N, C-alpha and C positions, 0 to 999 in steps of 0.2 A: 487765758487769764494769767496775769502776772503775779509774781511772788508778793508784791506789796498788797494787792487786793485780797489775796488769800490770808495774809497775816491780819489785815484790817478787818476782814470779814469774820475771822475767828474771834478777834477781840470784841467785835460788835455782838456776836452771838453770845459770848459769855456775859457781857454787860447787860444785854436785854433779858437774858435768862435771870440774872440776879435781880434786876428791877421788876421783872415779871413776878418773881416769887415774894419780894419783900416791900413792894410799894403799894400802899393802900390809897384809895381816893380816886381810882379810875384814871382816865387819861390825863387829867390836869396834874395829878400827883406824879405821874410818870414824866410828864413834860417838865416839871420842876427838877426831877433827877437828871433828865437829859441836859437841861440848862446847866446844872451844877457841874456835871461831868465833862461835857463837850464845849462849853463856853468858858466857864471859870477855871477848870482844872487843866484841860488840854489845849484850849484855844484853837479848836478845830473849825468852829463856826462862830458867827457873830450873833448877837441878839436879833439883828435884822434878818439873818438867814433863818433862825428858828421861827420868827414871826411869820415869814413867808411860807415856810413848811407847814406851820399850823393853819394859816389861812387856806392853803390849798388842801391840806388834809381834812379840815372841817368841811370844806365845800364838796368833797367827793362823797359818793355813797359808801356806806360801810362804817366800820368802827374807826373813829377819829385817830386814836393812837396807833392802830395798825397801819392806817394810811400814812401818818407822819413817819412811822418807823420805816416803812418801805421807801418813802421818798428820801429820808435821811440816809438810809443804807445805800441807796443808789448814788447819792451825792458823794458818799465817802468811799465806796468800793464797787461801783457799778452794779450789775444785776446780782452778782454773788453777795454783795453787801445787803441788797434788798432782801434776798432770800434769808440770809443770816438774821437780820433784824426781825423779819416776820416770824420765823421759827422761834427765835429767842423770846419775843414778846407774847406769843400765843401758847407755846408749849407748857409753861408753868400753869397757866389758867386751866388748860385742858386736864392736866394731871391733878391739880388741886381740886377742881370741881368733880372730877371722877371719884377721887377719894372721899370727898365730903358727901357725895351722893350715896356711897356705901354705908355711911354712918349717920346720915341726916336724921333719921327717926330718933336715934339715940341722943342727938345733941340739940335738936330744934327747940326743945323746951327746957334745956339745962340752964339754970340760973347763972352759973359761972361763965358759960359761953356767951350768954346775953350781955353780962357785965363787960366782958372782954371786948365784944363788938361795939358797945357804947363808948368804951375808952378809946378804941381805934377811931371811931367816928369823930370824937373830939380832937384827936391828934391830927386828923386829916385836914381839918379846916384851915389851920395856918399854912400847911403845905400848899394847898390849892390857892389860898390867898396870896402867898408869896409868888407863885407862878403867874397869877393874874396881874399882880402889880408890876412885876418885872416886864412882862410882855406889853402891858398897858403903857408903861413909860416909853417903850420903843415905838408903839403904834400912835401915840397921841402927842407927837412932837410939834404939830402946827395947830393954830386956832381952827383951821378948816377941818382937820381930822377930829378935833374935840367936838365941834358942832355936829359933824356927820355921825359920830359915835352916839352922842346924846339923842339925835333925831332917830337913829336906829333903835336905841333903847326905848324911847317913847313909843315908837311904832310897835315894837315887840310887846310892850306892856299893855297896849290897847288891843292886842289880839292879832296883829299881822304875823303870819307864820315865818319860819326861818327861811324857807325856799324863796318866797318873794323878796325878802330882805337881801339874801345873797345875790339873787339875779339883779335886783335894783342896784346893789353896790357894785357889781361887776360892770353893769351898763353905765353907771355914773362915772366910774373910773375910766372906762374906754372912751366915753364921750369927752371927759376932761382932758385925757391925754391927746385925743384927736384934735381938740381945740388948741391945746398948748403947742402941739407939734406944728399945726397949721400957722400959728402966730410966729413960730421960729423960722418958718420957710420964707 
């Protein structure tokens, strides 16, 4: 392992511990923080890179943000970066949930805790919306992608599950690229 990967991995560990402690709103809130830090501040990846990581991370079994973190870490610093991102994103949740479990009975019906959580819920909506809009702009660049997205949304709303949509999307893309590549030959 080279010195650059060690340094990058350590920086990723600290960043993911920080966002694991202070980012509310689940995976999409964390995705917005990744976008802010690594696209806008550091220019390490592009919107398209993050969109691809998100597509793959959501398609794999497990927790979306853990999958994205591992893929991102690998892209930035190899297997060590993957490990650092995974530990960084999961460690705060394990520690915080363990502590909350110890005092859960005391706080579960506390009015002030309830109010604070309602306030956090309201603050999370614009964070998630910002990430969705940003990634949506990147994903919906062509009329074809807009039509496919709307079709997938309609199918989702009428009860088609996520797995069939993901499989159909992958099959359609492979078919499209196969036809496109054959036409180029």
